[in-house]
Backbone of each chain as nested JSON, in Angstrom:
{
  "chains": [
    {"id": "A", "residues": [
      {"number": 1, "name": "MET", "atoms": {"N": [67.86, 99.916, 123.185], "CA": [67.516, 99.734, 121.748], "C": [67.01, 100.872, 121.208]}},
      {"number": 2, "name": "ALA", "atoms": {"N": [67.759, 101.245, 120.074], "CA": [67.487, 102.494, 119.416], "C": [66.231, 102.095, 118.655]}},
      {"number": 3, "name": "ASP", "atoms": {"N": [65.411, 102.833, 118.053], "CA": [64.057, 102.602, 117.43], "C": [64.272, 102.527, 115.824]}},
      {"number": 4, "name": "ASN", "atoms": {"N": [65.537, 102.682, 115.427], "CA": [65.734, 102.462, 113.915], "C": [66.596, 101.273, 113.636]}},
      {"number": 5, "name": "VAL", "atoms": {"N": [66.667, 100.274, 114.712], "CA": [67.211, 99.052, 114.53], "C": [66.551, 97.86, 114.166]}},
      {"number": 6, "name": "VAL", "atoms": {"N": [66.781, 97.053, 113.209], "CA": [66.196, 95.771, 112.948], "C": [66.966, 94.619, 113.294]}},
      {"number": 7, "name": "TYR", "atoms": {"N": [66.775, 93.732, 114.229], "CA": [67.684, 92.823, 114.731], "C": [67.175, 91.395, 113.777]}},
      {"number": 8, "name": "VAL", "atoms": {"N": [68.275, 91.158, 113.035], "CA": [68.047, 89.958, 111.979], "C": [68.33, 88.704, 112.777]}},
      {"number": 9, "name": "GLY", "atoms": {"N": [67.252, 87.732, 112.609], "CA": [67.387, 86.268, 113.509], "C": [67.39, 85.364, 112.577]}},
      {"number": 10, "name": "ASN", "atoms": {"N": [66.322, 84.337, 112.86], "CA": [66.075, 83.035, 112.134], "C": [64.847, 83.068, 111.376]}},
      {"number": 11, "name": "LYS", "atoms": {"N": [64.001, 84.463, 111.302], "CA": [62.914, 84.305, 110.555], "C": [63.179, 84.262, 108.951]}},
      {"number": 12, "name": "PRO", "atoms": {"N": [62.112, 84.187, 108.121], "CA": [62.385, 84.451, 106.903], "C": [62.725, 85.829, 106.515]}},
      {"number": 13, "name": "PRO", "atoms": {"N": [63.699, 85.928, 105.845], "CA": [63.97, 87.503, 105.193], "C": [62.875, 88.291, 105.162]}},
      {"number": 14, "name": "MET", "atoms": {"N": [61.818, 88.079, 104.522], "CA": [60.623, 89.074, 104.225], "C": [60.082, 89.481, 105.394]}},
      {"number": 15, "name": "SER", "atoms": {"N": [60.17, 88.952, 106.791], "CA": [59.613, 89.657, 107.93], "C": [60.456, 90.673, 108.151]}},
      {"number": 16, "name": "TYR", "atoms": {"N": [61.962, 90.555, 108.068], "CA": [62.583, 91.785, 108.369], "C": [62.602, 92.909, 107.255]}},
      {"number": 17, "name": "VAL", "atoms": {"N": [62.274, 92.436, 106.087], "CA": [62.132, 93.54, 104.943], "C": [61.05, 94.233, 105.35]}},
      {"number": 18, "name": "LEU", "atoms": {"N": [59.803, 93.604, 105.982], "CA": [58.647, 94.491, 106.218], "C": [58.902, 95.435, 107.344]}},
      {"number": 19, "name": "ALA", "atoms": {"N": [59.751, 94.89, 108.193], "CA": [60.351, 95.872, 109.368], "C": [60.938, 97.109, 109.074]}},
      {"number": 20, "name": "VAL", "atoms": {"N": [61.729, 96.74, 107.942], "CA": [62.602, 97.919, 107.21], "C": [61.762, 99.06, 106.818]}},
      {"number": 21, "name": "ILE", "atoms": {"N": [60.787, 98.405, 105.837], "CA": [59.851, 99.446, 105.131], "C": [59.087, 100.022, 106.097]}},
      {"number": 22, "name": "THR", "atoms": {"N": [58.731, 99.368, 107.167], "CA": [57.588, 100.213, 108.116], "C": [58.475, 101.359, 108.646]}},
      {"number": 23, "name": "LEU", "atoms": {"N": [59.715, 101.122, 109.118], "CA": [60.639, 102.223, 109.795], "C": [60.785, 103.345, 108.837]}},
      {"number": 24, "name": "PHE", "atoms": {"N": [61.175, 102.905, 107.589], "CA": [61.237, 104.0, 106.642], "C": [59.826, 104.832, 106.478]}},
      {"number": 25, "name": "ASN", "atoms": {"N": [58.944, 104.062, 106.4], "CA": [57.64, 104.965, 106.365], "C": [57.095, 105.6, 107.514]}},
      {"number": 26, "name": "GLU", "atoms": {"N": [57.515, 105.219, 108.659], "CA": [57.462, 106.162, 109.849], "C": [58.217, 107.276, 110.038]}},
      {"number": 27, "name": "GLY", "atoms": {"N": [58.872, 107.418, 108.843], "CA": [59.91, 108.764, 108.83], "C": [61.272, 108.937, 109.145]}},
      {"number": 28, "name": "ASN", "atoms": {"N": [61.875, 107.581, 109.52], "CA": [63.281, 107.382, 109.879], "C": [63.959, 107.634, 108.463]}},
      {"number": 29, "name": "LYS", "atoms": {"N": [65.3, 108.364, 108.494], "CA": [66.012, 108.628, 107.401], "C": [67.161, 107.379, 107.082]}},
      {"number": 30, "name": "THR", "atoms": {"N": [67.183, 106.829, 108.487], "CA": [68.251, 105.664, 108.257], "C": [67.578, 104.416, 109.21]}},
      {"number": 31, "name": "VAL", "atoms": {"N": [67.853, 103.313, 108.741], "CA": [67.774, 101.984, 109.282], "C": [68.942, 101.249, 109.55]}},
      {"number": 32, "name": "ILE", "atoms": {"N": [69.132, 100.537, 110.598], "CA": [70.31, 99.693, 110.774], "C": [69.963, 98.321, 110.75]}},
      {"number": 33, "name": "LEU", "atoms": {"N": [70.468, 97.449, 110.101], "CA": [70.529, 95.914, 110.272], "C": [71.365, 95.41, 111.093]}},
      {"number": 34, "name": "LYS", "atoms": {"N": [71.096, 94.655, 112.091], "CA": [71.957, 94.245, 112.83], "C": [71.868, 92.557, 112.956]}},
      {"number": 35, "name": "ALA", "atoms": {"N": [72.958, 91.871, 112.992], "CA": [72.992, 90.397, 112.72], "C": [74.331, 89.856, 113.359]}},
      {"number": 36, "name": "ARG", "atoms": {"N": [74.175, 88.509, 113.905], "CA": [75.398, 87.819, 114.227], "C": [75.503, 86.396, 113.89]}},
      {"number": 37, "name": "GLY", "atoms": {"N": [76.527, 85.781, 113.474], "CA": [76.696, 84.451, 113.337], "C": [75.895, 84.014, 112.011]}},
      {"number": 38, "name": "LYS", "atoms": {"N": [75.149, 83.025, 112.034], "CA": [74.726, 82.545, 110.806], "C": [73.574, 83.492, 110.168]}},
      {"number": 39, "name": "ALA", "atoms": {"N": [72.965, 84.471, 111.133], "CA": [71.988, 85.363, 110.531], "C": [72.685, 86.582, 109.749]}},
      {"number": 40, "name": "ILE", "atoms": {"N": [73.916, 86.779, 109.588], "CA": [74.765, 87.57, 108.908], "C": [74.097, 87.404, 107.551]}},
      {"number": 41, "name": "SER", "atoms": {"N": [74.321, 86.392, 106.852], "CA": [73.816, 86.125, 105.416], "C": [72.488, 86.417, 105.272]}},
      {"number": 42, "name": "THR", "atoms": {"N": [71.539, 86.17, 106.201], "CA": [70.179, 86.557, 105.91], "C": [70.147, 88.418, 106.01]}},
      {"number": 43, "name": "ALA", "atoms": {"N": [70.743, 88.699, 106.783], "CA": [71.014, 90.372, 107.115], "C": [71.375, 90.978, 105.672]}},
      {"number": 44, "name": "VAL", "atoms": {"N": [72.389, 90.206, 104.861], "CA": [72.532, 90.847, 103.33], "C": [71.47, 90.344, 102.523]}},
      {"number": 45, "name": "ASP", "atoms": {"N": [70.563, 89.178, 102.931], "CA": [69.513, 89.067, 101.884], "C": [68.517, 90.191, 101.87]}},
      {"number": 46, "name": "VAL", "atoms": {"N": [68.271, 90.681, 103.322], "CA": [67.255, 91.517, 103.793], "C": [67.66, 92.825, 103.101]}},
      {"number": 47, "name": "CYS", "atoms": {"N": [68.861, 93.285, 103.175], "CA": [69.504, 94.432, 102.581], "C": [69.155, 94.508, 101.027]}},
      {"number": 48, "name": "GLU", "atoms": {"N": [69.416, 93.537, 100.365], "CA": [69.48, 93.516, 98.635], "C": [67.988, 93.28, 98.258]}},
      {"number": 49, "name": "LEU", "atoms": {"N": [67.23, 92.367, 99.14], "CA": [65.654, 92.334, 98.779], "C": [65.095, 93.652, 98.803]}},
      {"number": 50, "name": "THR", "atoms": {"N": [65.373, 94.396, 100.075], "CA": [64.611, 95.616, 100.078], "C": [64.891, 96.646, 98.964]}},
      {"number": 51, "name": "ARG", "atoms": {"N": [66.377, 96.492, 98.523], "CA": [66.748, 97.706, 97.662], "C": [66.306, 97.252, 96.334]}},
      {"number": 52, "name": "ASN", "atoms": {"N": [66.114, 95.97, 96.078], "CA": [66.021, 95.39, 94.597], "C": [64.393, 95.528, 94.481]}},
      {"number": 53, "name": "ARG", "atoms": {"N": [63.864, 95.179, 95.354], "CA": [62.276, 94.775, 95.044], "C": [61.31, 95.992, 95.528]}},
      {"number": 54, "name": "PHE", "atoms": {"N": [61.664, 96.827, 96.707], "CA": [60.93, 97.639, 97.243], "C": [61.39, 99.264, 97.304]}},
      {"number": 55, "name": "LEU", "atoms": {"N": [62.55, 99.274, 97.674], "CA": [62.856, 100.84, 97.847], "C": [64.137, 100.995, 97.113]}},
      {"number": 56, "name": "SER", "atoms": {"N": [63.935, 101.249, 95.753], "CA": [65.246, 101.237, 95.035], "C": [65.994, 102.548, 95.158]}},
      {"number": 57, "name": "GLU", "atoms": {"N": [65.464, 103.54, 95.751], "CA": [66.25, 104.819, 95.862], "C": [67.295, 104.492, 97.343]}},
      {"number": 58, "name": "LEU", "atoms": {"N": [67.073, 103.258, 97.885], "CA": [67.887, 103.242, 99.313], "C": [69.37, 103.101, 98.805]}},
      {"number": 59, "name": "GLU", "atoms": {"N": [70.173, 103.669, 99.861], "CA": [71.56, 103.456, 99.729], "C": [72.144, 102.835, 100.896]}},
      {"number": 60, "name": "VAL", "atoms": {"N": [73.342, 101.944, 100.741], "CA": [73.913, 101.241, 101.656], "C": [75.152, 102.288, 102.058]}},
      {"number": 61, "name": "LYS", "atoms": {"N": [74.859, 102.888, 103.258], "CA": [75.6, 103.954, 103.766], "C": [77.002, 103.403, 104.325]}},
      {"number": 62, "name": "GLU", "atoms": {"N": [76.912, 102.238, 105.117], "CA": [77.947, 101.87, 105.899], "C": [77.792, 100.355, 106.056]}},
      {"number": 63, "name": "ILE", "atoms": {"N": [79.071, 99.488, 105.821], "CA": [78.832, 98.252, 106.695], "C": [79.901, 97.961, 107.422]}},
      {"number": 64, "name": "LYS", "atoms": {"N": [79.345, 97.499, 108.634], "CA": [80.646, 97.227, 109.89], "C": [80.55, 96.075, 110.1]}},
      {"number": 65, "name": "THR", "atoms": {"N": [81.673, 95.312, 110.264], "CA": [81.761, 93.935, 111.058], "C": [82.539, 94.185, 112.328]}},
      {"number": 66, "name": "GLY", "atoms": {"N": [82.165, 93.186, 113.152], "CA": [82.976, 93.019, 114.516], "C": [82.796, 91.663, 115.2]}},
      {"number": 67, "name": "THR", "atoms": {"N": [83.119, 91.533, 116.311], "CA": [83.152, 90.196, 117.175], "C": [82.629, 90.502, 118.383]}},
      {"number": 68, "name": "GLU", "atoms": {"N": [81.844, 89.704, 118.823], "CA": [81.227, 89.698, 120.198], "C": [81.49, 88.531, 121.13]}},
      {"number": 69, "name": "GLU", "atoms": {"N": [81.654, 88.621, 122.391], "CA": [82.153, 87.452, 123.04], "C": [80.614, 87.045, 123.682]}},
      {"number": 70, "name": "LEU", "atoms": {"N": [80.094, 85.822, 123.569], "CA": [78.879, 85.376, 124.076], "C": [79.029, 84.257, 125.159]}},
      {"number": 71, "name": "PRO", "atoms": {"N": [78.42, 84.394, 126.252], "CA": [78.603, 83.178, 127.217], "C": [78.107, 81.904, 126.486]}},
      {"number": 72, "name": "ARG", "atoms": {"N": [78.801, 80.912, 127.186], "CA": [78.357, 79.446, 126.655], "C": [77.642, 78.871, 127.898]}},
      {"number": 73, "name": "ARG", "atoms": {"N": [76.588, 77.893, 127.49], "CA": [75.757, 77.263, 128.446], "C": [77.088, 76.393, 129.39]}},
      {"number": 74, "name": "GLU", "atoms": {"N": [77.931, 75.81, 128.796], "CA": [78.926, 74.914, 129.334], "C": [79.964, 75.828, 130.365]}},
      {"number": 75, "name": "GLY", "atoms": {"N": [79.59, 77.21, 130.296], "CA": [80.597, 78.082, 130.884], "C": [81.635, 78.591, 129.775]}},
      {"number": 76, "name": "GLY", "atoms": {"N": [82.35, 79.536, 130.069], "CA": [83.277, 80.103, 129.194], "C": [82.532, 81.091, 128.259]}},
      {"number": 77, "name": "THR", "atoms": {"N": [83.242, 81.489, 127.324], "CA": [82.673, 82.371, 126.187], "C": [82.902, 81.799, 124.924]}},
      {"number": 78, "name": "ILE", "atoms": {"N": [82.215, 82.359, 123.763], "CA": [82.501, 81.913, 122.377], "C": [82.576, 83.22, 121.552]}},
      {"number": 79, "name": "ASN", "atoms": {"N": [83.241, 83.353, 120.733], "CA": [83.428, 84.444, 119.974], "C": [82.388, 84.516, 118.645]}},
      {"number": 80, "name": "THR", "atoms": {"N": [81.741, 85.416, 118.407], "CA": [80.69, 85.548, 117.156], "C": [80.754, 86.549, 116.342]}},
      {"number": 81, "name": "SER", "atoms": {"N": [81.034, 86.579, 115.029], "CA": [81.022, 87.851, 114.152], "C": [79.443, 88.304, 114.17]}},
      {"number": 82, "name": "THR", "atoms": {"N": [79.697, 89.839, 114.024], "CA": [78.491, 90.546, 113.81], "C": [78.767, 91.433, 112.786]}},
      {"number": 83, "name": "ILE", "atoms": {"N": [77.484, 91.719, 112.115], "CA": [77.407, 92.934, 111.042], "C": [76.392, 93.976, 111.262]}},
      {"number": 84, "name": "GLU", "atoms": {"N": [76.675, 95.141, 110.925], "CA": [75.776, 96.22, 111.023], "C": [75.721, 96.835, 109.62]}},
      {"number": 85, "name": "ILE", "atoms": {"N": [74.856, 96.848, 109.063], "CA": [74.334, 97.559, 107.812], "C": [73.421, 98.581, 107.967]}},
      {"number": 86, "name": "THR", "atoms": {"N": [73.901, 99.878, 107.375], "CA": [73.172, 101.142, 107.624], "C": [72.587, 101.502, 106.415]}},
      {"number": 87, "name": "LEU", "atoms": {"N": [71.35, 101.47, 106.42], "CA": [70.575, 102.08, 105.05], "C": [70.017, 103.223, 105.344]}},
      {"number": 88, "name": "SER", "atoms": {"N": [70.114, 104.047, 104.092], "CA": [69.659, 105.389, 104.208], "C": [68.99, 105.909, 102.889]}},
      {"number": 89, "name": "LYS", "atoms": {"N": [67.8, 106.675, 103.044], "CA": [67.081, 107.197, 101.982], "C": [67.726, 108.294, 101.22]}}
    ]},
    {"id": "B", "residues": [
      {"number": 1, "name": "MET", "atoms": {"N": [89.927, 85.166, 87.061], "CA": [90.235, 85.046, 88.363], "C": [91.374, 86.349, 88.914]}},
      {"number": 2, "name": "ALA", "atoms": {"N": [91.038, 87.136, 89.58], "CA": [92.352, 87.966, 89.935], "C": [93.027, 87.075, 91.214]}},
      {"number": 3, "name": "ASP", "atoms": {"N": [94.425, 87.298, 91.292], "CA": [94.969, 86.524, 91.885], "C": [95.281, 86.912, 93.684]}},
      {"number": 4, "name": "ASN", "atoms": {"N": [94.412, 87.943, 93.811], "CA": [94.236, 88.331, 95.165], "C": [93.202, 88.035, 95.663]}},
      {"number": 5, "name": "VAL", "atoms": {"N": [92.288, 87.309, 95.276], "CA": [90.758, 87.04, 95.659], "C": [90.644, 85.691, 96.323]}},
      {"number": 6, "name": "VAL", "atoms": {"N": [89.95, 85.594, 97.615], "CA": [89.735, 84.373, 98.209], "C": [88.205, 83.959, 98.183]}},
      {"number": 7, "name": "TYR", "atoms": {"N": [87.875, 82.98, 97.491], "CA": [86.389, 82.483, 97.242], "C": [86.234, 81.877, 98.428]}},
      {"number": 8, "name": "VAL", "atoms": {"N": [85.104, 82.381, 99.299], "CA": [84.811, 81.714, 100.549], "C": [83.635, 80.694, 100.253]}},
      {"number": 9, "name": "GLY", "atoms": {"N": [83.814, 79.43, 100.784], "CA": [82.745, 78.349, 100.573], "C": [82.33, 77.73, 101.827]}},
      {"number": 10, "name": "ASN", "atoms": {"N": [82.061, 76.279, 101.473], "CA": [81.757, 75.644, 102.745], "C": [82.869, 74.92, 103.662]}},
      {"number": 11, "name": "LYS", "atoms": {"N": [84.143, 75.208, 103.243], "CA": [85.13, 74.728, 104.378], "C": [85.126, 75.532, 105.583]}},
      {"number": 12, "name": "PRO", "atoms": {"N": [85.886, 75.019, 106.732], "CA": [86.043, 75.697, 108.015], "C": [86.578, 77.175, 107.806]}},
      {"number": 13, "name": "PRO", "atoms": {"N": [86.175, 78.106, 108.411], "CA": [86.719, 79.419, 108.195], "C": [88.433, 79.53, 108.073]}},
      {"number": 14, "name": "MET", "atoms": {"N": [89.09, 78.5, 109.061], "CA": [90.572, 78.609, 109.119], "C": [91.241, 78.525, 107.774]}},
      {"number": 15, "name": "SER", "atoms": {"N": [90.474, 77.617, 106.856], "CA": [91.112, 77.3, 105.828], "C": [91.289, 78.552, 104.872]}},
      {"number": 16, "name": "TYR", "atoms": {"N": [90.247, 79.361, 104.882], "CA": [90.375, 80.712, 104.16], "C": [91.22, 81.544, 104.934]}},
      {"number": 17, "name": "VAL", "atoms": {"N": [91.146, 81.65, 106.158], "CA": [92.153, 82.573, 107.032], "C": [93.52, 82.284, 106.307]}},
      {"number": 18, "name": "LEU", "atoms": {"N": [94.05, 81.212, 106.492], "CA": [95.367, 80.598, 105.77], "C": [95.753, 81.213, 104.516]}},
      {"number": 19, "name": "ALA", "atoms": {"N": [94.602, 81.069, 103.566], "CA": [94.723, 81.692, 102.318], "C": [94.892, 83.153, 102.209]}},
      {"number": 20, "name": "VAL", "atoms": {"N": [94.072, 83.908, 103.08], "CA": [94.35, 85.26, 103.109], "C": [95.737, 85.542, 103.775]}},
      {"number": 21, "name": "ILE", "atoms": {"N": [96.24, 84.855, 104.666], "CA": [97.596, 84.9, 105.387], "C": [98.785, 84.953, 104.193]}},
      {"number": 22, "name": "THR", "atoms": {"N": [98.774, 83.738, 103.486], "CA": [99.422, 83.672, 102.473], "C": [99.708, 84.478, 101.337]}},
      {"number": 23, "name": "LEU", "atoms": {"N": [98.476, 85.263, 100.873], "CA": [98.387, 86.005, 100.025], "C": [98.961, 87.272, 100.491]}},
      {"number": 24, "name": "PHE", "atoms": {"N": [98.593, 87.903, 101.502], "CA": [99.433, 88.961, 102.111], "C": [100.883, 88.575, 102.178]}},
      {"number": 25, "name": "ASN", "atoms": {"N": [101.241, 87.72, 102.601], "CA": [102.851, 87.262, 102.904], "C": [103.538, 87.154, 101.392]}},
      {"number": 26, "name": "GLU", "atoms": {"N": [102.688, 86.882, 100.407], "CA": [103.344, 86.936, 99.089], "C": [103.407, 88.278, 98.573]}},
      {"number": 27, "name": "GLY", "atoms": {"N": [103.229, 89.434, 99.236], "CA": [103.396, 90.759, 98.963], "C": [102.122, 91.336, 98.282]}},
      {"number": 28, "name": "ASN", "atoms": {"N": [101.065, 90.769, 98.3], "CA": [99.688, 91.732, 98.162], "C": [99.501, 92.638, 98.998]}},
      {"number": 29, "name": "LYS", "atoms": {"N": [99.148, 93.675, 98.54], "CA": [98.648, 94.802, 99.537], "C": [97.354, 94.862, 99.979]}},
      {"number": 30, "name": "THR", "atoms": {"N": [96.347, 94.21, 99.004], "CA": [94.839, 94.163, 99.555], "C": [94.665, 92.676, 98.986]}},
      {"number": 31, "name": "VAL", "atoms": {"N": [93.857, 92.208, 99.878], "CA": [92.917, 90.777, 99.572], "C": [91.566, 90.894, 99.693]}},
      {"number": 32, "name": "ILE", "atoms": {"N": [90.662, 90.432, 98.58], "CA": [89.246, 90.423, 98.594], "C": [88.856, 89.04, 98.933]}},
      {"number": 33, "name": "LEU", "atoms": {"N": [87.944, 88.943, 100.059], "CA": [87.142, 87.783, 100.315], "C": [85.733, 87.911, 99.262]}},
      {"number": 34, "name": "LYS", "atoms": {"N": [85.351, 86.965, 98.593], "CA": [84.055, 86.985, 97.967], "C": [83.394, 85.735, 98.321]}},
      {"number": 35, "name": "ALA", "atoms": {"N": [81.946, 85.991, 98.847], "CA": [81.176, 84.737, 98.856], "C": [79.673, 84.953, 98.784]}},
      {"number": 36, "name": "ARG", "atoms": {"N": [78.715, 84.013, 98.459], "CA": [77.534, 84.509, 98.383], "C": [76.704, 83.177, 99.049]}},
      {"number": 37, "name": "GLY", "atoms": {"N": [75.348, 83.704, 99.403], "CA": [74.58, 82.787, 100.416], "C": [75.004, 82.657, 101.432]}},
      {"number": 38, "name": "LYS", "atoms": {"N": [74.795, 81.432, 101.992], "CA": [75.161, 81.008, 103.345], "C": [76.484, 81.109, 103.659]}},
      {"number": 39, "name": "ALA", "atoms": {"N": [77.456, 81.288, 102.952], "CA": [78.913, 81.409, 103.022], "C": [79.142, 82.804, 103.251]}},
      {"number": 40, "name": "ILE", "atoms": {"N": [78.284, 83.827, 103.21], "CA": [78.517, 85.173, 103.659], "C": [78.923, 85.104, 105.174]}},
      {"number": 41, "name": "SER", "atoms": {"N": [78.318, 84.615, 105.971], "CA": [78.585, 84.458, 107.184], "C": [80.05, 84.209, 107.59]}},
      {"number": 42, "name": "THR", "atoms": {"N": [80.427, 82.995, 106.787], "CA": [81.701, 82.498, 107.077], "C": [82.811, 83.434, 106.608]}},
      {"number": 43, "name": "ALA", "atoms": {"N": [82.665, 84.421, 105.68], "CA": [83.407, 85.464, 105.073], "C": [83.666, 86.451, 106.086]}},
      {"number": 44, "name": "VAL", "atoms": {"N": [82.476, 86.74, 106.673], "CA": [82.619, 87.722, 107.961], "C": [83.48, 87.112, 108.962]}},
      {"number": 45, "name": "ASP", "atoms": {"N": [83.442, 85.858, 109.054], "CA": [84.169, 85.065, 110.375], "C": [85.686, 84.999, 110.039]}},
      {"number": 46, "name": "VAL", "atoms": {"N": [85.841, 85.098, 108.422], "CA": [87.359, 84.91, 108.092], "C": [87.98, 86.266, 108.243]}},
      {"number": 47, "name": "CYS", "atoms": {"N": [87.176, 87.304, 107.974], "CA": [87.657, 88.62, 108.122], "C": [87.857, 88.981, 109.8]}},
      {"number": 48, "name": "GLU", "atoms": {"N": [87.013, 88.531, 110.528], "CA": [87.446, 88.948, 111.684], "C": [88.497, 88.104, 112.537]}},
      {"number": 49, "name": "LEU", "atoms": {"N": [88.5, 86.829, 112.086], "CA": [89.519, 86.017, 112.767], "C": [90.955, 86.39, 112.338]}},
      {"number": 50, "name": "THR", "atoms": {"N": [91.05, 86.843, 110.885], "CA": [92.271, 87.2, 110.474], "C": [92.621, 88.535, 111.22]}},
      {"number": 51, "name": "ARG", "atoms": {"N": [91.716, 89.501, 111.494], "CA": [92.301, 90.754, 112.038], "C": [92.401, 90.445, 113.465]}},
      {"number": 52, "name": "ASN", "atoms": {"N": [91.695, 89.593, 114.194], "CA": [91.801, 89.515, 115.548], "C": [92.916, 88.76, 116.254]}},
      {"number": 53, "name": "ARG", "atoms": {"N": [93.16, 87.634, 115.2], "CA": [94.17, 86.749, 115.809], "C": [95.405, 86.598, 115.027]}},
      {"number": 54, "name": "PHE", "atoms": {"N": [95.51, 87.25, 113.995], "CA": [96.716, 86.911, 113.179], "C": [97.415, 88.16, 112.516]}},
      {"number": 55, "name": "LEU", "atoms": {"N": [96.727, 89.312, 111.826], "CA": [97.169, 90.293, 111.328], "C": [96.297, 91.572, 111.812]}},
      {"number": 56, "name": "SER", "atoms": {"N": [96.814, 92.002, 112.945], "CA": [96.08, 92.867, 113.834], "C": [96.112, 94.603, 112.918]}},
      {"number": 57, "name": "GLU", "atoms": {"N": [97.345, 94.479, 112.131], "CA": [97.183, 95.673, 111.237], "C": [96.278, 96.12, 110.134]}},
      {"number": 58, "name": "LEU", "atoms": {"N": [95.852, 94.87, 109.858], "CA": [94.745, 94.714, 108.676], "C": [93.603, 95.65, 108.671]}},
      {"number": 59, "name": "GLU", "atoms": {"N": [93.389, 96.432, 107.591], "CA": [91.98, 97.179, 107.891], "C": [90.868, 96.824, 106.725]}},
      {"number": 60, "name": "VAL", "atoms": {"N": [89.754, 96.712, 107.387], "CA": [88.49, 96.7, 106.081], "C": [88.491, 97.827, 105.391]}},
      {"number": 61, "name": "LYS", "atoms": {"N": [89.006, 97.858, 104.178], "CA": [88.834, 98.903, 103.23], "C": [87.412, 99.243, 102.717]}},
      {"number": 62, "name": "GLU", "atoms": {"N": [86.521, 98.176, 102.443], "CA": [85.447, 98.326, 101.636], "C": [84.634, 96.97, 101.935]}},
      {"number": 63, "name": "ILE", "atoms": {"N": [83.196, 97.231, 102.174], "CA": [82.262, 95.915, 102.025], "C": [81.329, 96.318, 101.171]}},
      {"number": 64, "name": "LYS", "atoms": {"N": [81.257, 95.42, 100.087], "CA": [79.951, 95.712, 99.019], "C": [79.116, 94.343, 99.208]}},
      {"number": 65, "name": "THR", "atoms": {"N": [77.896, 94.845, 98.964], "CA": [76.849, 93.607, 98.887], "C": [76.36, 93.613, 97.552]}},
      {"number": 66, "name": "GLY", "atoms": {"N": [75.752, 92.651, 97.208], "CA": [75.226, 92.387, 95.827], "C": [74.017, 91.438, 95.687]}},
      {"number": 67, "name": "THR", "atoms": {"N": [73.671, 91.254, 94.288], "CA": [72.669, 89.993, 94.032], "C": [73.158, 89.428, 92.722]}},
      {"number": 68, "name": "GLU", "atoms": {"N": [73.26, 87.942, 92.62], "CA": [73.584, 87.403, 91.546], "C": [72.41, 86.469, 91.204]}},
      {"number": 69, "name": "GLU", "atoms": {"N": [72.185, 86.3, 89.832], "CA": [71.359, 85.43, 89.35], "C": [72.099, 84.169, 89.233]}},
      {"number": 70, "name": "LEU", "atoms": {"N": [71.65, 83.226, 89.617], "CA": [72.146, 81.545, 89.513], "C": [71.338, 80.972, 88.854]}},
      {"number": 71, "name": "PRO", "atoms": {"N": [71.497, 79.733, 87.821], "CA": [70.747, 78.851, 87.123], "C": [70.282, 77.877, 88.315]}},
      {"number": 72, "name": "ARG", "atoms": {"N": [68.964, 77.458, 88.128], "CA": [68.505, 76.056, 88.751], "C": [68.389, 74.858, 88.09]}},
      {"number": 73, "name": "ARG", "atoms": {"N": [68.545, 73.993, 88.668], "CA": [68.468, 72.831, 88.085], "C": [67.466, 72.383, 87.569]}},
      {"number": 74, "name": "GLU", "atoms": {"N": [66.177, 73.03, 88.066], "CA": [65.102, 72.809, 87.458], "C": [64.661, 73.639, 86.459]}},
      {"number": 75, "name": "GLY", "atoms": {"N": [65.656, 74.529, 86.105], "CA": [65.185, 75.391, 84.888], "C": [65.02, 76.853, 85.793]}},
      {"number": 76, "name": "GLY", "atoms": {"N": [64.924, 78.134, 84.955], "CA": [64.882, 79.283, 85.675], "C": [66.091, 79.684, 86.288]}},
      {"number": 77, "name": "THR", "atoms": {"N": [65.94, 80.921, 87.041], "CA": [67.108, 81.196, 87.793], "C": [66.521, 81.679, 89.064]}},
      {"number": 78, "name": "ILE", "atoms": {"N": [67.69, 81.869, 90.272], "CA": [67.441, 82.148, 91.522], "C": [68.149, 83.349, 91.886]}},
      {"number": 79, "name": "ASN", "atoms": {"N": [67.478, 84.293, 92.843], "CA": [68.694, 85.279, 93.175], "C": [69.399, 84.711, 94.329]}},
      {"number": 80, "name": "THR", "atoms": {"N": [70.812, 85.187, 94.564], "CA": [71.483, 84.9, 95.667], "C": [72.188, 86.352, 96.057]}},
      {"number": 81, "name": "SER", "atoms": {"N": [72.149, 86.429, 97.493], "CA": [73.17, 87.674, 97.684], "C": [74.478, 87.213, 97.944]}},
      {"number": 82, "name": "THR", "atoms": {"N": [75.613, 88.286, 97.605], "CA": [76.777, 88.25, 97.352], "C": [77.569, 89.298, 98.358]}},
      {"number": 83, "name": "ILE", "atoms": {"N": [78.846, 89.181, 98.874], "CA": [79.514, 89.84, 99.495], "C": [80.963, 90.005, 99.052]}},
      {"number": 84, "name": "GLU", "atoms": {"N": [81.587, 91.183, 98.99], "CA": [82.905, 91.358, 98.795], "C": [83.635, 92.165, 99.786]}},
      {"number": 85, "name": "ILE", "atoms": {"N": [84.684, 91.733, 100.682], "CA": [85.15, 92.336, 101.702], "C": [86.669, 92.693, 101.162]}},
      {"number": 86, "name": "THR", "atoms": {"N": [86.959, 93.781, 101.225], "CA": [88.503, 94.224, 100.813], "C": [89.175, 94.508, 102.03]}},
      {"number": 87, "name": "LEU", "atoms": {"N": [90.25, 93.733, 102.036], "CA": [91.198, 93.952, 103.402], "C": [92.386, 94.324, 102.867]}},
      {"number": 88, "name": "SER", "atoms": {"N": [92.922, 95.449, 103.518], "CA": [94.295, 96.026, 103.019], "C": [95.006, 96.245, 104.228]}},
      {"number": 89, "name": "LYS", "atoms": {"N": [96.493, 96.097, 103.694], "CA": [97.431, 96.266, 104.866], "C": [97.884, 97.7, 105.096]}}
    ]}
  ]
}
């Protein structure tokens, strides 16, 4: 796990916004938001909230989408979409 | 409404995948997926499904995020995140 990555899951967006702000305050020049499945919408919310309310100088450097195979409890795999949003100062 | 735009909402991803394929078959060189709120995850699913299963030569040319103010039934406005994914042949 790289230390400038925030994994976005099911918590409210603000908890991830705080994580992003903390990482920038610790001196990181870039912070990467990673999410998959339904949490992708939350990752975009975190990106927008951080830029509009807290760190207006932030730039969205890159957005990549992808597909991951996750194992299913019943056996086999299921494909899930992923997103990686790179924010930079 | 531009005619190469697919607005992604609450339907199953495959209905939007079919819309994207149709627009490319009609001769469009680029197709733009637009979504907001929870449908953002579906838009990424549509992008990934189209590329992985149907049109492997497709390129994700640009992904932009934004914020829109929507009116609330109770009055006032609420901010919603948006995404625009530009696919090109």
